[in-house]
C-alpha positions in Angstrom: 2.6 -7.5 3.6 3.2 -9.3 6.8 -0.1 -11.1 6.3 1.5 -13.1 3.4 3.7 -14.9 5.9 0.7 -16.6 7.5 -1.8 -17.1 4.7 -2.1 -19.0 1.4 -3.6 -16.2 -0.6 -1.7 -15.2 -3.8 -1.7 -11.9 -5.7 -3.5 -12.5 -9.0 -4.1 -9.0 -10.1 -4.0 -5.3 -9.3 -6.4 -2.4 -9.7 -5.8 1.3 -9.9 -8.5 3.4 -8.4 -8.9 7.2 -8.2 -9.0 8.2 -4.5 -10.8 11.3 -3.3 -10.7 12.5 0.3 -13.4 14.5 1.9 -13.6 16.5 5.1 -16.5 15.0 7.1 -18.0 16.1 10.4 -21.2 17.0 12.3 -19.3 20.2 13.5 -19.3 23.4 11.4 -15.9 24.0 9.8 -15.3 27.1 12.0 -15.6 24.9 15.1 -13.3 22.0 14.0 -10.3 21.7 16.3 -9.1 18.2 15.4 -8.9 16.3 12.1 -8.5 12.5 12.3 -7.5 10.0 9.6 -5.0 7.4 8.7 -1.5 8.8 8.1 -1.6 8.3 4.3 -4.8 10.3 4.0 -3.6 13.2 6.1 -0.4 13.3 4.2 -2.3 13.4 0.9 -4.3 16.4 2.1 -1.7 18.2 4.1 -1.5 21.4 2.0 -5.2 21.8 1.9 -5.6 21.3 5.6 -2.8 23.7 6.3 -4.4 26.4 4.2 -8.1 25.9 5.3 -7.7 24.6 8.9 -4.4 25.9 10.1 -5.3 25.8 13.8 -6.7 22.3 13.8 -4.6 19.4 15.2 -4.0 16.5 12.8 -4.4 13.2 14.6 -3.3 9.9 13.0 -5.7 7.0 13.6 -5.7 3.4 12.2 -8.3 3.8 9.6 -10.5 6.4 7.9 -13.6 4.5 9.1 -12.5 4.8 12.7 -11.9 8.5 12.1 -15.4 8.9 10.7 -16.9 7.1 13.7 -15.1 9.4 16.1 -16.2 12.5 14.1 -19.8 11.3 14.6 -19.4 10.9 18.3 -17.3 14.0 19.3 -17.9 17.6 18.7 -15.0 19.5 17.2 -13.6 16.5 15.4 -13.6 16.0 11.6 -12.5 13.0 9.6 -10.7 12.8 6.3 -12.5 9.9 4.7 -14.6 8.7 1.8 -18.2 9.8 0.9 -19.3 6.2 1.8 -17.9 6.6 5.3 -19.8 9.8 5.7 -23.0 8.1 4.7 -22.3 5.2 7.1 -21.9 7.6 10.1 -24.4 10.3 9.0 -21.7 13.0 8.6 -21.9 16.2 6.7 -19.5 16.8 3.8 -17.8 20.0 5.0 -15.5 20.0 1.9 -15.2 17.5 -1.0 -12.1 16.3 -2.9 -9.6 17.9 -0.6 -6.6 15.8 -1.8 -3.6 18.0 -2.8 -3.1 15.9 -6.0 -6.3 15.8 -8.1 -4.9 12.8 -10.0 -4.4 10.8 -6.7 -4.6 7.1 -7.5 -4.1 4.2 -5.1 -3.1 0.7 -6.2 -4.9 -2.3 -4.7 -3.8 -5.9 -4.9 -6.4 -8.6 -5.9 -6.0 -11.7 -3.8 -7.1 -15.2 -4.7 -6.0 -18.6 -5.8 -6.1 -18.2 -9.5 -2.8 -17.5 -11.2 -3.1 -15.7 -14.6 -1.2 -16.9 -17.7 1.5 -14.6 -19.1 0.2 -11.6 -21.1 3.5 -10.0 -22.1 2.8 -7.1 -19.7 3.1 -8.7 -16.3 4.5 -8.2 -12.8 5.7 -10.8 -10.3 5.7 -10.3 -6.5 7.9 -12.2 -4.1 8.8 -12.3 -0.4 12.2 -13.5 0.7 14.4 -13.6 3.8 18.2 -13.6 3.6 20.8 -15.0 5.9 22.1 -12.4 8.3 25.6 -11.8 7.0 27.4 -9.0 5.1 26.7 -8.7 1.4 23.7 -11.0 1.1 21.3 -8.2 0.1 23.8 -6.9 -2.5 24.2 -10.5 -3.8 20.5 -10.9 -4.1 20.1 -7.6 -6.0 22.8 -8.6 -8.4 20.8 -11.6 -9.4 18.0 -9.4 -10.8 20.6 -7.2 -12.6 22.3 -10.2 -14.2 19.0 -11.3 -15.7 18.2 -7.8 -16.8 15.0 -7.6 -14.7 13.5 -4.3 -13.7 12.5 -4.0 -10.0 9.4 -1.8 -9.6 9.0 -1.9 -5.9 11.3 -2.9 -2.9 10.1 -2.9 0.7 11.5 -4.4 3.9 9.9 -5.0 7.2 11.0 -6.8 10.4 10.2 -10.4 10.9 7.6 -10.9 13.6 9.6 -13.5 15.5 13.2 -12.4 15.3 15.3 -9.3 16.3 17.2 -7.5 13.6 15.9 -9.9 10.9 14.0 -8.6 7.9 11.7 -9.8 5.2 12.0 -8.3 1.7 9.1 -7.7 -0.6 10.0 -7.2 -4.3 7.9 -6.5 -7.3 9.5 -7.0 -10.7 8.5 -6.7 -14.3 7.8 -10.0 -16.0 5.9 -13.2 -15.4 7.3 -16.1 -13.4 6.9 -18.3 -16.5 9.2 -15.9 -18.5 12.6 -17.5 -18.9 14.6 -14.6 -17.3 12.2 -14.4 -14.3 12.3 -18.2 -13.9 16.1 -18.2 -13.9 16.4 -15.3 -11.5 14.0 -16.9 -9.0 15.9 -20.2 -9.2 19.2 -18.3 -8.4 17.5 -16.4 -5.6 16.2 -19.6 -4.1 19.8 -20.8 -3.8 20.8 -17.7 -1.9 17.7 -16.9 0.2 16.9 -18.4 3.5 13.3 -18.4 2.5 11.5 -17.5 -0.7 7.8 -17.2 -1.5 6.4 -16.3 -4.9 3.3 -14.4 -4.2 2.1 -14.4 -7.8 2.4 -13.1 -11.3 -0.4 -10.9 -12.8 -1.1 -8.4 -15.6 -0.1 -4.8 -15.0 -3.0 -2.6 -14.3 -3.8 0.0 -16.9 -4.4 3.6 -15.7 -7.6 5.1 -16.9 
């Protein structure tokens, strides 16, 4: 999300992809002492790992690819990663599809410069920063309520160049060309210290 503060790319779509995690290693399962992966992957396999590798240490790393590379280099280490990562680093699939939720789906944003026209089933994503004073966030949220807009995702993260200042990421139902969304963004622009419309795009349909 912080990347959007420094680049011109817009969100022009979203894709829902089924995600399957696999236990990959060159070490037999009985000799695995550490399992490495990014935090989200470990979290999505926590029950399986607890049941099948109760003595192994779970080690968070910055990516599943980095975990696969380490598993290829160090005995006793396994990675939770994709089949493709296993092929890349010549790892054995110790166990496949170890995610706790068999219907695990991850949403990916499509970035580009094209902005789709309204379809009637859209989302709009925005970034904004508020003045640091009491009540500003409540005031901003009331704008969406007054225009009867449904917020589908709210996230905050610290600004990279200030202390105790935050950027807010919001995803809402509707296209920026829809009258209620247009009006809400206009009102928010009067309140916010900074407002960036990241894009409007059709909602992804689950398979």
